[in-house]
N, C-alpha and C positions, 0 to 999 in steps of 0.2 A: 459418085457425086462429091464435089468438093465440100470440105467443111469450112465454115466461115469463122474467121479469127478477128476479133476487135483489137485494134492496136492504138495506143495512146499518143504516138508521136511520129513525125516524119522519119526520124532516124530509124525507128523500128520498122516502118514500112519498107525502107530500103534494105535493112538487115535481114528481113524475113522473106524477101522476094525470091522466087525460084523454088520454093518448097512445093513438091508435087502434091496435088490433091487439096490445095488450100486456097481459099479466097480471102484476101486481106481487106479489111474495112477500117478506115481511119475514123476514130471518134474523138469527141471533145466534150468534156463534162460541162462546159459552159455553153454548149449549143445543143439543139434537139438531136436526138439519135437519128442516124440515117435509117432508111427503111430496111436495109439489109441486116440491121442488128437483131431483128425479130428472129432470124434463123441462126444466130451466132451460137456456136458450140464451145468456143474458146475465147476467154477474155484475158488480156494482159492489162492489169490495172495500172493507173498512174501511181507514181511513187508517193506523193504527198497529199493524196485526196482519199484517204481510206474511208471515212464516214460517208462521203458522197458516192464512192464506188460500191459500198455495201448496198446502198439504195438502188443503184443501177443493176446490180446482180439480181435482185429480186424482180427486176423487170425484163429479164432475159429467159423466156420459158424453155429454151432448148439448151441452155448452158450446161456443159458437162465437165469443163476443165478450167480452173483458174491458174494461169501460168505467171508466177511471180518473177520479178527481176532481182529479188533479194534472196539471201540464203535463209532468213528468218521468216516464219509463217505465223507467229503467235498472234498477230493482229487479226487474223482471219479465221482461226480455228474456233468452231462453235458458233460462227455467225453466218454460215452459208446454208443454202437450201440442201435438203437431203439429195444425195446423188452427185453433188458437185465435188470433184476431186481437186486437190491442190498440189501443184508441183513447184518446187523452188528452183533457184539458179545455183544450187550447190555445185561448187567447182569453179565458179566465176570469181569469188572474192577471197578464197582461202589463201592464195599466195600473197595478196596485199595485206591481209590481216596478220598472217604469220610474219611478214616483214615488219609490220608495226610492233609486234611483240618483241622481236629481236632488237629493234631500235630502242624500245622502252627499257629493256633489260640492260642493253649496253650503256644507255644514258645514265641509268641508276648505278650500275657497278663501276663504270669508268668516270663517274662524277662530272659528266659533261656540263650540266647546268651550274654546278658549283664553280667550275672553271670559267664559265661565261660570266658569272657574277664577279669573280676576281678580275676578269679582263676589263669589265666596266669600271671597276675600282682601280685599274692600272696596278694590280698587285700580282707579282710573279710568285704564285703559290705552288711551286713544284713539290710534288710528293707522290708516293706510291699509292695506287688505287686498287680496288678489288677487280676481279675479272669474271667474265662469263665462262671461261675455260674451266672445265672440271666441275661446274655446278650441277647439282641434281635438280632437275626440273620436273615437277608433276604436272602433266597435261591432262586436264579433266575434260573429256570430249574427244572421241577417237574417230570422228568423221573426217571430212575433207580438210577442215581447218586444222584439226589436230595432226593429221598426217603431214600436211604442208609444214607445220611448225616443227615437227620431229625431224624432218629432212634438213631443215635449216639449223636446228640445234646440233645435229650431228656434225655439220660443217664447222661449227664453232667449238668442237670438242667438249660440248656439254652432254649430260646424260639424261635422256628423256624417259620418264615412266608414263605409260599411257593408261588411262582409265576410261572405259566406255560403259554403255548401258548394260552390256552383258560381256562376260569373259570370252575371249577368243585368242588365237595365236598372237602373242606379243601385246595383248591388251588385258588389263585387269578388269574385273566386273565391278559395278558400282558398290556392291556390298563390301568390297575390300577397301574402299576409299578412306574411311576413318583411320585405319591402321597405317595407311601410307603417308598421310599428310605430314606427320612430324619428322619423317626421314628425308625431307627435301628442303632445298634452299629457296625455291620459289614454287608457287602454285599458279598455273595459268588456267583460267576457266574459259572454255570454248564450247558451251552447250547451248542447245535451243531452249526457249522458254516453254516449260510444261508445268503441270501441277507439281511434279516431283522436283523440278529444278528451281522453282520460284522460292526464294529465301534459303536456298541450299547452303550458301556461305553465310552462316549465322554465327552467333557468339561462340557456340561450341566448336564449330569448324575452325574459326580463327584461333581459338585457344589451343588447338592441337598443333598449330604452326610453330616452328621453332623460333626462338628470339632472333630478331634481325631479318627474318624471311620476308620475301616480297610476294604480295598478291597481285596478280595481273588479271583484270576482267576485260576480256575481248568478246564477251557474250552479250548480255543485256543487263541493264541496271538492276532489274528486280531479282536477279539471281543472288545478289549480295545484300545483306542487311546493312543499310547505310549507317545506322546509328552504332551498330556493333563495330563496324570498320572504323568509324570516326573515333571510337573509344580507344582502339588499338593504336591508331595513328597518333592521337593526342598524347598517349602515354610514351610514345617513341619505341614501343616494342616491335612493331611491324612497319614495313613500308609498302607502298602500293603504286600501281600504274593502272589508271582507269580510262578506257575510251568511251565507256557508257556509264550512266548514273541513274539513280532513282531518287528524286524525279529527274526528268530530262525534257527540255534543257534545264540546267540549274538556275534557280532564281538568284538575283544579284546578292542577296543576303545569306545564301546557304553556307554553312560552315566548311563544306568541302573546298571552297575557294581558298581558304587560308590554312587548311590542314597541313601539318608538317609531314615530311617524308612522302609526299604524293606527287606523282606526275599525272597530269590530267589533260586529255584531249577531247574535243567535242564530237564524238562519234564519227571519226574519220578514218578508222583503220582500213576499211575496204574502199575508201574514196580516193583511189589512185588513178593516174592517167590510164585510159583504156577501159575503165570499168563498164561503160555502156556497151562497148564492143564485146567484152567478155560475157556480160549478162545476156545480151541478145544472141550470142553464139550458143549458149546453153539453151535458151528459150527455143531457138530454131530447131535444135536437135530433139528437144522434148515434143514440140508440136509435130515435127516430121514423124516421130514414132506414133503419136496419137492418130495422125491422119492415116497412117499405114495399118491401123488396127492393133498396134502394139502398146502395151502399158508403158507410160513414161517412167524413166528410171528414178526421178527425184520426187516421187509422190511422198507426201508427208505421212509417216506411219507412227510417230510418237516416240521413237527411240533416238539415240545419239551415239 
C-alpha cells in the first residue's frame, strides 16, 4: 500500500513524482486540508510557516516522518509528537555554504571591500594584501558542510583542521577544541543548533583565538555570543564574517550593523541557484528509502 506524502508546493509535486509506493498530496496552509491528509505518513513542511506547521502536525494522526528541505532541524526538535522522525536535506546546501565561506575569507584577506571603497573615491590604492594560501583554518563541524569546505580549502592551498562531535579518522573530537583554537588563523563554525552548541562561541572561546584571527559563522546565530563577539570586534582584536545572527533578522539599531572588521550577509549562504532542486533531490531519496521500509539516512540524531 502506498504511503501518503503531504507536499507544500507544485515544484515539489513535480520533483517527487515517480517515487514507487508513494501517493503525493498537495496541501496549502491557507486552505482546508484535503481528505487524504488523514492518512499522511510523511510531511514536507513549508519553509516559512513553522508555527502553523507545528499545529498541522498535531492534526495528522498517522504521521511518522517530517522531511525537511533545510539542513538545520533546531526549530522542530522537542516540538513533535512521540514517534515522529525528522530527516533533513543534509547534502543539499553544503556546497553553496562552503562557497560562501571561501568567498568571505577571500574578501577579507584580499581586502576586496576596501578596494571597492577606494574605487568609489577614485583612489588608486595599490598595495600588497594578505592571502588565503597557507592559512590554518579550524573547521568546527565535520558533517557535510565541513567536508565540503575542507575540499575547497585544499584547492586554495589552505590547511583545514576538522573538529567533530567525536574523534575519528582525520577529525578531532569536541573535547580537543579549546586547545586547537589558538593555533589557527580562522575558525569556521558549521554545527547544528543543540543544547551543547548554543552559546558555544562565548567570551572564553573568542579569547583563545589569536590576535587578528577571523571568526566565520555559517551555522546559526545562537551558536555565537553576540555581545562577546561585538566586544572583540570593537577592540579591533578579531575580525568576523557572519551569515547568521542573534537576533535574526537584525533590528535597524543593532550594533552589528556598524561593527568594525565585520562582513555580514542576511542568511544567504545556502541560498544559491538550484537550491530547490538540490533540496527536493535529497527529500526524494529519503522518502524513497522510507517507502521501501528502509531508515532514512539523514535522520536527526543530535551529533555533528
